[in-house]
N, CA, C and O atoms as a CHARMM CRD file, in Angstrom:
* protein
*
  300
    1    1 MET  N    102.77800  98.16800  69.77000 PROA 1      0.00000
    2    1 MET  CA   101.65800  98.69800  70.50800 PROA 1      0.00000
    3    1 MET  C    101.49600 100.20200  70.24000 PROA 1      0.00000
    4    1 MET  O    100.38700 100.69400  70.03000 PROA 1      0.00000
    5    2 ARG  N    102.60800 100.90100  70.25400 PROA 2      0.00000
    6    2 ARG  CA   102.53200 102.34700  70.01600 PROA 2      0.00000
    7    2 ARG  C    102.04200 102.66200  68.60000 PROA 2      0.00000
    8    2 ARG  O    101.31400 103.63200  68.39200 PROA 2      0.00000
    9    3 GLU  N    102.44100 101.84800  67.64100 PROA 3      0.00000
   10    3 GLU  CA   102.00300 102.06100  66.25900 PROA 3      0.00000
   11    3 GLU  C    100.50500 101.82200  66.12200 PROA 3      0.00000
   12    3 GLU  O     99.82200 102.56700  65.41900 PROA 3      0.00000
   13    4 ALA  N     99.98800 100.79500  66.78400 PROA 4      0.00000
   14    4 ALA  CA    98.55200 100.50800  66.73000 PROA 4      0.00000
   15    4 ALA  C     97.75200 101.64200  67.36500 PROA 4      0.00000
   16    4 ALA  O     96.68600 102.00600  66.87000 PROA 4      0.00000
   17    5 LEU  N     98.26300 102.19700  68.45400 PROA 5      0.00000
   18    5 LEU  CA    97.58100 103.33500  69.07500 PROA 5      0.00000
   19    5 LEU  C     97.61900 104.55800  68.16800 PROA 5      0.00000
   20    5 LEU  O     96.62700 105.27800  68.05100 PROA 5      0.00000
   21    6 ALA  N     98.75200 104.79200  67.53300 PROA 6      0.00000
   22    6 ALA  CA    98.88200 105.94300  66.63900 PROA 6      0.00000
   23    6 ALA  C     97.94200 105.83700  65.44400 PROA 6      0.00000
   24    6 ALA  O     97.41600 106.85000  64.98100 PROA 6      0.00000
   25    7 GLU  N     97.72400 104.62300  64.93900 PROA 7      0.00000
   26    7 GLU  CA    96.79500 104.43700  63.82600 PROA 7      0.00000
   27    7 GLU  C     95.37500 104.81500  64.20200 PROA 7      0.00000
   28    7 GLU  O     94.60000 105.26900  63.36000 PROA 7      0.00000
   29    8 ARG  N     95.03700 104.62700  65.46600 PROA 8      0.00000
   30    8 ARG  CA    93.69400 104.97200  65.94400 PROA 8      0.00000
   31    8 ARG  C     93.58600 106.41700  66.41200 PROA 8      0.00000
   32    8 ARG  O     92.52000 106.85200  66.84600 PROA 8      0.00000
   33    9 GLY  N     94.67700 107.15700  66.32700 PROA 9      0.00000
   34    9 GLY  CA    94.65900 108.55600  66.72600 PROA 9      0.00000
   35    9 GLY  C     94.84200 108.76000  68.22400 PROA 9      0.00000
   36    9 GLY  O     94.51500 109.82400  68.75100 PROA 9      0.00000
   37   10 ILE  N     95.36300 107.74500  68.91400 PROA 10     0.00000
   38   10 ILE  CA    95.57500 107.83000  70.35000 PROA 10     0.00000
   39   10 ILE  C     97.04000 108.16800  70.60100 PROA 10     0.00000
   40   10 ILE  O     97.93800 107.53500  70.04600 PROA 10     0.00000
   41   11 LYS  N     97.27200 109.17400  71.44400 PROA 11     0.00000
   42   11 LYS  CA    98.62400 109.59600  71.75700 PROA 11     0.00000
   43   11 LYS  C     99.10500 108.85200  73.00200 PROA 11     0.00000
   44   11 LYS  O     98.49700 108.97000  74.06500 PROA 11     0.00000
   45   12 SER  N    100.17900 108.09800  72.88000 PROA 12     0.00000
   46   12 SER  CA   100.69100 107.35400  74.03600 PROA 12     0.00000
   47   12 SER  C    101.52000 108.28800  74.90900 PROA 12     0.00000
   48   12 SER  O    102.19800 109.18800  74.41400 PROA 12     0.00000
   49   13 CYS  N    101.45400 108.05700  76.20500 PROA 13     0.00000
   50   13 CYS  CA   102.19500 108.91400  77.13700 PROA 13     0.00000
   51   13 CYS  C    103.06600 108.07800  78.07000 PROA 13     0.00000
   52   13 CYS  O    103.38000 108.50900  79.18000 PROA 13     0.00000
   53   14 ILE  N    103.45200 106.90000  77.63000 PROA 14     0.00000
   54   14 ILE  CA   104.27400 106.01600  78.44700 PROA 14     0.00000
   55   14 ILE  C    105.72800 106.17400  78.01400 PROA 14     0.00000
   56   14 ILE  O    106.04400 105.97900  76.84000 PROA 14     0.00000
   57   15 PRO  N    106.61800 106.52400  78.94300 PROA 15     0.00000
   58   15 PRO  CA   108.02100 106.69200  78.55600 PROA 15     0.00000
   59   15 PRO  C    108.70300 105.35200  78.33100 PROA 15     0.00000
   60   15 PRO  O    108.27000 104.32200  78.84700 PROA 15     0.00000
   61   16 GLY  N    109.77000 105.38600  77.55500 PROA 16     0.00000
   62   16 GLY  CA   110.56700 104.18600  77.34200 PROA 16     0.00000
   63   16 GLY  C    111.52000 103.96600  78.51500 PROA 16     0.00000
   64   16 GLY  O    111.62500 104.80300  79.41100 PROA 16     0.00000
   65   17 ARG  N    112.20200 102.84500  78.49300 PROA 17     0.00000
   66   17 ARG  CA   113.17900 102.56000  79.54600 PROA 17     0.00000
   67   17 ARG  C    114.39900 103.46700  79.39200 PROA 17     0.00000
   68   17 ARG  O    114.67700 103.98400  78.31000 PROA 17     0.00000
   69   18 ALA  N    115.10900 103.64300  80.48600 PROA 18     0.00000
   70   18 ALA  CA   116.26200 104.54100  80.48200 PROA 18     0.00000
   71   18 ALA  C    117.39500 104.01100  79.60500 PROA 18     0.00000
   72   18 ALA  O    118.15400 104.80300  79.04700 PROA 18     0.00000
   73   19 ASN  N    117.52600 102.69500  79.47100 PROA 19     0.00000
   74   19 ASN  CA   118.62600 102.13400  78.69400 PROA 19     0.00000
   75   19 ASN  C    118.25600 101.87700  77.22900 PROA 19     0.00000
   76   19 ASN  O    118.98100 101.16800  76.53200 PROA 19     0.00000
   77   20 ARG  N    117.17400 102.42700  76.76700 PROA 20     0.00000
   78   20 ARG  CA   116.74400 102.24500  75.38500 PROA 20     0.00000
   79   20 ARG  C    117.68400 102.99200  74.44000 PROA 20     0.00000
   80   20 ARG  O    118.09800 104.11500  74.73000 PROA 20     0.00000
   81   21 LYS  N    118.01900 102.37100  73.31300 PROA 21     0.00000
   82   21 LYS  CA   118.96000 102.99200  72.36400 PROA 21     0.00000
   83   21 LYS  C    118.35600 104.22400  71.70200 PROA 21     0.00000
   84   21 LYS  O    119.01600 105.25500  71.57400 PROA 21     0.00000
   85   22 GLU  N    117.09600 104.11300  71.28100 PROA 22     0.00000
   86   22 GLU  CA   116.40300 105.25000  70.66900 PROA 22     0.00000
   87   22 GLU  C    115.36200 105.75900  71.66400 PROA 22     0.00000
   88   22 GLU  O    114.35500 105.08600  71.88100 PROA 22     0.00000
   89   23 PRO  N    115.57100 106.91400  72.26800 PROA 23     0.00000
   90   23 PRO  CA   114.60300 107.41200  73.25700 PROA 23     0.00000
   91   23 PRO  C    113.24700 107.71600  72.62700 PROA 23     0.00000
   92   23 PRO  O    113.16300 108.17400  71.48700 PROA 23     0.00000
   93   24 ILE  N    112.20900 107.45600  73.37800 PROA 24     0.00000
   94   24 ILE  CA   110.85000 107.69300  72.91100 PROA 24     0.00000
   95   24 ILE  C    110.39500 109.06800  73.40100 PROA 24     0.00000
   96   24 ILE  O    110.54200 109.40100  74.57700 PROA 24     0.00000
   97   25 VAL  N    109.85000 109.84600  72.49400 PROA 25     0.00000
   98   25 VAL  CA   109.34400 111.16600  72.84200 PROA 25     0.00000
   99   25 VAL  C    107.93400 111.00200  73.40100 PROA 25     0.00000
  100   25 VAL  O    107.08900 110.34600  72.79200 PROA 25     0.00000
  101   26 TYR  N    107.68900 111.60000  74.55700 PROA 26     0.00000
  102   26 TYR  CA   106.36800 111.53100  75.18300 PROA 26     0.00000
  103   26 TYR  C    106.08300 112.83200  75.90500 PROA 26     0.00000
  104   26 TYR  O    107.00200 113.59400  76.20800 PROA 26     0.00000
  105   27 ASP  N    104.82600 113.08900  76.18000 PROA 27     0.00000
  106   27 ASP  CA   104.39100 114.30400  76.85500 PROA 27     0.00000
  107   27 ASP  C    104.50800 114.10700  78.36300 PROA 27     0.00000
  108   27 ASP  O    103.78200 113.29500  78.93600 PROA 27     0.00000
  109   28 THR  N    105.40600 114.83700  79.00900 PROA 28     0.00000
  110   28 THR  CA   105.63500 114.64200  80.44400 PROA 28     0.00000
  111   28 THR  C    104.44900 115.10200  81.28700 PROA 28     0.00000
  112   28 THR  O    104.14900 114.49000  82.31300 PROA 28     0.00000
  113   29 GLU  N    103.77800 116.16400  80.87300 PROA 29     0.00000
  114   29 GLU  CA   102.61900 116.65200  81.64000 PROA 29     0.00000
  115   29 GLU  C    101.46800 115.65100  81.58900 PROA 29     0.00000
  116   29 GLU  O    100.79300 115.42200  82.59300 PROA 29     0.00000
  117   30 LEU  N    101.24900 115.06000  80.42700 PROA 30     0.00000
  118   30 LEU  CA   100.20700 114.04900  80.28000 PROA 30     0.00000
  119   30 LEU  C    100.54700 112.80900  81.11000 PROA 30     0.00000
  120   30 LEU  O     99.65900 112.17600  81.68200 PROA 30     0.00000
  121   31 TYR  N    101.84100 112.46700  81.17200 PROA 31     0.00000
  122   31 TYR  CA   102.26500 111.31800  81.96300 PROA 31     0.00000
  123   31 TYR  C    102.05300 111.57200  83.45000 PROA 31     0.00000
  124   31 TYR  O    101.70500 110.64900  84.18600 PROA 31     0.00000
  125   32 LYS  N    102.25400 112.80300  83.90500 PROA 32     0.00000
  126   32 LYS  CA   102.00100 113.13400  85.31000 PROA 32     0.00000
  127   32 LYS  C    100.52000 112.95200  85.64900 PROA 32     0.00000
  128   32 LYS  O    100.18700 112.45000  86.72300 PROA 32     0.00000
  129   33 SER  N     99.65100 113.34900  84.75800 PROA 33     0.00000
  130   33 SER  CA    98.20700 113.17400  84.97700 PROA 33     0.00000
  131   33 SER  C     97.84600 111.70400  85.02100 PROA 33     0.00000
  132   33 SER  O     97.02800 111.29100  85.84400 PROA 33     0.00000
  133   34 ARG  N     98.43800 110.91400  84.15600 PROA 34     0.00000
  134   34 ARG  CA    98.19000 109.46900  84.11200 PROA 34     0.00000
  135   34 ARG  C     98.65200 108.82400  85.41400 PROA 34     0.00000
  136   34 ARG  O     97.98900 107.92800  85.93600 PROA 34     0.00000
  137   35 ASN  N     99.78300 109.27800  85.93300 PROA 35     0.00000
  138   35 ASN  CA   100.30400 108.73700  87.17400 PROA 35     0.00000
  139   35 ASN  C     99.35000 109.01400  88.33700 PROA 35     0.00000
  140   35 ASN  O     99.18100 108.15900  89.20600 PROA 35     0.00000
  141   36 LEU  N     98.73600 110.17100  88.36800 PROA 36     0.00000
  142   36 LEU  CA    97.77400 110.49600  89.42000 PROA 36     0.00000
  143   36 LEU  C     96.59300 109.53500  89.39900 PROA 36     0.00000
  144   36 LEU  O     96.13100 109.08300  90.44700 PROA 36     0.00000
  145   37 ILE  N     96.11000 109.22900  88.20800 PROA 37     0.00000
  146   37 ILE  CA    94.98100 108.31200  88.06800 PROA 37     0.00000
  147   37 ILE  C     95.37300 106.90600  88.51600 PROA 37     0.00000
  148   37 ILE  O     94.60100 106.23000  89.19500 PROA 37     0.00000
  149   38 GLU  N     96.58000 106.46500  88.13300 PROA 38     0.00000
  150   38 GLU  CA    97.04700 105.13500  88.54100 PROA 38     0.00000
  151   38 GLU  C     97.15600 105.03300  90.06300 PROA 38     0.00000
  152   38 GLU  O     96.81100 104.00200  90.64100 PROA 38     0.00000
  153   39 ARG  N     97.62800 106.08500  90.70700 PROA 39     0.00000
  154   39 ARG  CA    97.73100 106.06300  92.16900 PROA 39     0.00000
  155   39 ARG  C     96.35400 106.06600  92.81200 PROA 39     0.00000
  156   39 ARG  O     96.16200 105.43700  93.85200 PROA 39     0.00000
  157   40 LEU  N     95.38800 106.76500  92.21000 PROA 40     0.00000
  158   40 LEU  CA    94.02200 106.76200  92.72800 PROA 40     0.00000
  159   40 LEU  C     93.45300 105.35600  92.71800 PROA 40     0.00000
  160   40 LEU  O     92.85900 104.92400  93.70600 PROA 40     0.00000
  161   41 PHE  N     93.62700 104.62400  91.60600 PROA 41     0.00000
  162   41 PHE  CA    93.12800 103.25300  91.53600 PROA 41     0.00000
  163   41 PHE  C     93.83900 102.35700  92.54000 PROA 41     0.00000
  164   41 PHE  O     93.22100 101.45700  93.10800 PROA 41     0.00000
  165   42 GLY  N     95.11500 102.58800  92.76500 PROA 42     0.00000
  166   42 GLY  CA    95.84600 101.81800  93.76200 PROA 42     0.00000
  167   42 GLY  C     95.29300 102.03300  95.16000 PROA 42     0.00000
  168   42 GLY  O     95.17800 101.08700  95.93900 PROA 42     0.00000
  169   43 ARG  N     94.95200 103.26900  95.47800 PROA 43     0.00000
  170   43 ARG  CA    94.37400 103.56700  96.79200 PROA 43     0.00000
  171   43 ARG  C     92.98100 102.98300  96.93800 PROA 43     0.00000
  172   43 ARG  O     92.61700 102.49800  98.00900 PROA 43     0.00000
  173   44 LEU  N     92.20200 103.02700  95.87200 PROA 44     0.00000
  174   44 LEU  CA    90.84300 102.48800  95.94600 PROA 44     0.00000
  175   44 LEU  C     90.84000 100.97200  96.12300 PROA 44     0.00000
  176   44 LEU  O     89.93600 100.41800  96.75000 PROA 44     0.00000
  177   45 LYS  N     91.85700 100.30100  95.56700 PROA 45     0.00000
  178   45 LYS  CA    91.92400  98.85300  95.70600 PROA 45     0.00000
  179   45 LYS  C     92.22500  98.41800  97.13400 PROA 45     0.00000
  180   45 LYS  O     92.02000  97.25600  97.48600 PROA 45     0.00000
  181   46 ASP  N     92.71300  99.34700  97.96200 PROA 46     0.00000
  182   46 ASP  CA    92.94500  99.03100  99.36700 PROA 46     0.00000
  183   46 ASP  C     91.62900  98.80500 100.11700 PROA 46     0.00000
  184   46 ASP  O     91.60500  98.14700 101.15700 PROA 46     0.00000
  185   47 TRP  N     90.56100  99.34300  99.59400 PROA 47     0.00000
  186   47 TRP  CA    89.24400  99.18500 100.20700 PROA 47     0.00000
  187   47 TRP  C     88.63700  97.87800  99.70100 PROA 47     0.00000
  188   47 TRP  O     88.36200  97.74300  98.50900 PROA 47     0.00000
  189   48 ARG  N     88.43300  96.94700 100.57000 PROA 48     0.00000
  190   48 ARG  CA    87.95100  95.61600 100.16700 PROA 48     0.00000
  191   48 ARG  C     86.57300  95.68400  99.51800 PROA 48     0.00000
  192   48 ARG  O     86.29500  94.95400  98.56600 PROA 48     0.00000
  193   49 ARG  N     85.72700  96.54200 100.02200 PROA 49     0.00000
  194   49 ARG  CA    84.37000  96.66100  99.47600 PROA 49     0.00000
  195   49 ARG  C     84.41100  97.08400  98.00900 PROA 49     0.00000
  196   49 ARG  O     83.60500  96.61400  97.20700 PROA 49     0.00000
  197   50 ILE  N     85.32500  97.94900  97.66300 PROA 50     0.00000
  198   50 ILE  CA    85.43700  98.42600  96.28400 PROA 50     0.00000
  199   50 ILE  C     86.08200  97.35000  95.40500 PROA 50     0.00000
  200   50 ILE  O     85.62700  97.10000  94.28800 PROA 50     0.00000
  201   51 ALA  N     87.13900  96.71900  95.91300 PROA 51     0.00000
  202   51 ALA  CA    87.89300  95.76100  95.10800 PROA 51     0.00000
  203   51 ALA  C     87.08200  94.50700  94.77900 PROA 51     0.00000
  204   51 ALA  O     87.31200  93.87900  93.74600 PROA 51     0.00000
  205   52 THR  N     86.14300  94.14000  95.64100 PROA 52     0.00000
  206   52 THR  CA    85.38900  92.90400  95.41900 PROA 52     0.00000
  207   52 THR  C     83.96600  93.12700  94.92400 PROA 52     0.00000
  208   52 THR  O     83.23400  92.16100  94.71000 PROA 52     0.00000
  209   53 TRP  N     83.56300  94.37200  94.73800 PROA 53     0.00000
  210   53 TRP  CA    82.22700  94.70000  94.22200 PROA 53     0.00000
  211   53 TRP  C     81.12200  94.05100  95.06800 PROA 53     0.00000
  212   53 TRP  O     80.34300  93.24700  94.55800 PROA 53     0.00000
  213   54 TYR  N     81.05600  94.39800  96.34800 PROA 54     0.00000
  214   54 TYR  CA    80.00500  93.86800  97.21100 PROA 54     0.00000
  215   54 TYR  C     78.61700  94.39600  96.82500 PROA 54     0.00000
  216   54 TYR  O     77.62300  93.68200  96.95600 PROA 54     0.00000
  217   55 ASP  N     78.55200  95.61100  96.36500 PROA 55     0.00000
  218   55 ASP  CA    77.26700  96.24300  96.07700 PROA 55     0.00000
  219   55 ASP  C     76.71200  95.78800  94.74200 PROA 55     0.00000
  220   55 ASP  O     77.43900  95.72000  93.75100 PROA 55     0.00000
  221   56 ARG  N     75.44900  95.48100  94.71600 PROA 56     0.00000
  222   56 ARG  CA    74.81200  95.05400  93.46500 PROA 56     0.00000
  223   56 ARG  C     74.34300  96.23200  92.63000 PROA 56     0.00000
  224   56 ARG  O     74.36300  96.17400  91.40100 PROA 56     0.00000
  225   57 CYS  N     73.93000  97.27500  93.27900 PROA 57     0.00000
  226   57 CYS  CA    73.40200  98.44900  92.59000 PROA 57     0.00000
  227   57 CYS  C     74.55900  99.38100  92.19000 PROA 57     0.00000
  228   57 CYS  O     75.44300  99.65800  93.00100 PROA 57     0.00000
  229   58 ALA  N     74.54900  99.84900  90.97000 PROA 58     0.00000
  230   58 ALA  CA    75.62300 100.71900  90.48400 PROA 58     0.00000
  231   58 ALA  C     75.65900 102.04000  91.25500 PROA 58     0.00000
  232   58 ALA  O     76.73100 102.59400  91.49800 PROA 58     0.00000
  233   59 HSD  N     74.49700 102.53200  91.63200 PROA 59     0.00000
  234   59 HSD  CA    74.43300 103.79300  92.38300 PROA 59     0.00000
  235   59 HSD  C     75.09800 103.64400  93.74200 PROA 59     0.00000
  236   59 HSD  O     75.83200 104.53400  94.17200 PROA 59     0.00000
  237   60 THR  N     74.85200 102.53900  94.41700 PROA 60     0.00000
  238   60 THR  CA    75.45200 102.29100  95.72400 PROA 60     0.00000
  239   60 THR  C     76.96000 102.08400  95.58200 PROA 60     0.00000
  240   60 THR  O     77.72900 102.56300  96.41600 PROA 60     0.00000
  241   61 PHE  N     77.38400 101.38800  94.55500 PROA 61     0.00000
  242   61 PHE  CA    78.80800 101.16100  94.31600 PROA 61     0.00000
  243   61 PHE  C     79.52400 102.47600  94.03800 PROA 61     0.00000
  244   61 PHE  O     80.62700 102.70400  94.53600 PROA 61     0.00000
  245   62 PHE  N     78.90100 103.33800  93.24600 PROA 62     0.00000
  246   62 PHE  CA    79.50900 104.63100  92.94900 PROA 62     0.00000
  247   62 PHE  C     79.62300 105.48600  94.19900 PROA 62     0.00000
  248   62 PHE  O     80.62200 106.18400  94.37900 PROA 62     0.00000
  249   63 SER  N     78.62600 105.44400  95.05900 PROA 63     0.00000
  250   63 SER  CA    78.70300 106.22100  96.30400 PROA 63     0.00000
  251   63 SER  C     79.80000 105.67700  97.21600 PROA 63     0.00000
  252   63 SER  O     80.45200 106.45200  97.91600 PROA 63     0.00000
  253   64 ALA  N     80.01700 104.36600  97.22200 PROA 64     0.00000
  254   64 ALA  CA    81.11600 103.78200  98.00700 PROA 64     0.00000
  255   64 ALA  C     82.46500 104.23900  97.45300 PROA 64     0.00000
  256   64 ALA  O     83.38900 104.50700  98.22200 PROA 64     0.00000
  257   65 ILE  N     82.58600 104.32800  96.14100 PROA 65     0.00000
  258   65 ILE  CA    83.82400 104.82300  95.53000 PROA 65     0.00000
  259   65 ILE  C     84.06200 106.27600  95.92300 PROA 65     0.00000
  260   65 ILE  O     85.18800 106.65800  96.23800 PROA 65     0.00000
  261   66 CYS  N     83.02000 107.07800  95.90500 PROA 66     0.00000
  262   66 CYS  CA    83.15600 108.49100  96.28600 PROA 66     0.00000
  263   66 CYS  C     83.59500 108.63400  97.73700 PROA 66     0.00000
  264   66 CYS  O     84.45400 109.45700  98.05300 PROA 66     0.00000
  265   67 MET  N     83.00600 107.83500  98.61500 PROA 67     0.00000
  266   67 MET  CA    83.39100 107.89300 100.03100 PROA 67     0.00000
  267   67 MET  C     84.83900 107.44800 100.21900 PROA 67     0.00000
  268   67 MET  O     85.58400 108.07900 100.96900 PROA 67     0.00000
  269   68 ALA  N     85.24400 106.37300  99.55000 PROA 68     0.00000
  270   68 ALA  CA    86.61100 105.87400  99.68200 PROA 68     0.00000
  271   68 ALA  C     87.61900 106.88700  99.14300 PROA 68     0.00000
  272   68 ALA  O     88.67400 107.09500  99.74300 PROA 68     0.00000
  273   69 ALA  N     87.29800 107.51400  98.01900 PROA 69     0.00000
  274   69 ALA  CA    88.20000 108.51700  97.44900 PROA 69     0.00000
  275   69 ALA  C     88.31300 109.72400  98.37200 PROA 69     0.00000
  276   69 ALA  O     89.40200 110.27200  98.54700 PROA 69     0.00000
  277   70 THR  N     87.21500 110.13300  98.95300 PROA 70     0.00000
  278   70 THR  CA    87.23600 111.26800  99.87700 PROA 70     0.00000
  279   70 THR  C     88.09700 110.96400 101.08700 PROA 70     0.00000
  280   70 THR  O     88.92900 111.78400 101.47600 PROA 70     0.00000
  281   71 VAL  N     87.91100 109.80200 101.68700 PROA 71     0.00000
  282   71 VAL  CA    88.68000 109.44000 102.87600 PROA 71     0.00000
  283   71 VAL  C     90.15600 109.26100 102.52600 PROA 71     0.00000
  284   71 VAL  O     91.02300 109.66200 103.30300 PROA 71     0.00000
  285   72 SER  N     90.45500 108.66700 101.37400 PROA 72     0.00000
  286   72 SER  CA    91.84700 108.43000 100.97900 PROA 72     0.00000
  287   72 SER  C     92.61300 109.74000 100.79800 PROA 72     0.00000
  288   72 SER  O     93.76600 109.85400 101.21400 PROA 72     0.00000
  289   73 PHE  N     91.97800 110.70600 100.18900 PROA 73     0.00000
  290   73 PHE  CA    92.67100 111.97200  99.96100 PROA 73     0.00000
  291   73 PHE  C     92.60200 112.90600 101.16200 PROA 73     0.00000
  292   73 PHE  O     93.40800 113.83000 101.27600 PROA 73     0.00000
  293   74 TRP  N     91.66500 112.67600 102.03800 PROA 74     0.00000
  294   74 TRP  CA    91.54400 113.50900 103.23400 PROA 74     0.00000
  295   74 TRP  C     92.62400 113.15300 104.23200 PROA 74     0.00000
  296   74 TRP  O     93.14800 114.02700 104.92300 PROA 74     0.00000
  297   75 LEU  N     92.96600 111.86200 104.31400 PROA 75     0.00000
  298   75 LEU  CA    93.99200 111.43200 105.27100 PROA 75     0.00000
  299   75 LEU  C     95.30600 111.59900 104.66800 PROA 75     0.00000
  300   75 LEU  O     96.31800 111.29800 105.30000 PROA 75     0.00000
């Protein structure tokens, strides 16, 4: 998987397991940013309206995402 990404010019930022014989070099700062995004999606999935796509209009759905993100980070 990492080789296929490298062929396309994509830099992977996923660390290897701790017990790996050959450690994988990765950018720790980039991985921290990726982790923030993953946690954001996890929080948004807690909102049933967002997870099930109740809204038909993309504009309304985007506004629901903005409201959910605001409330999630505010609390």
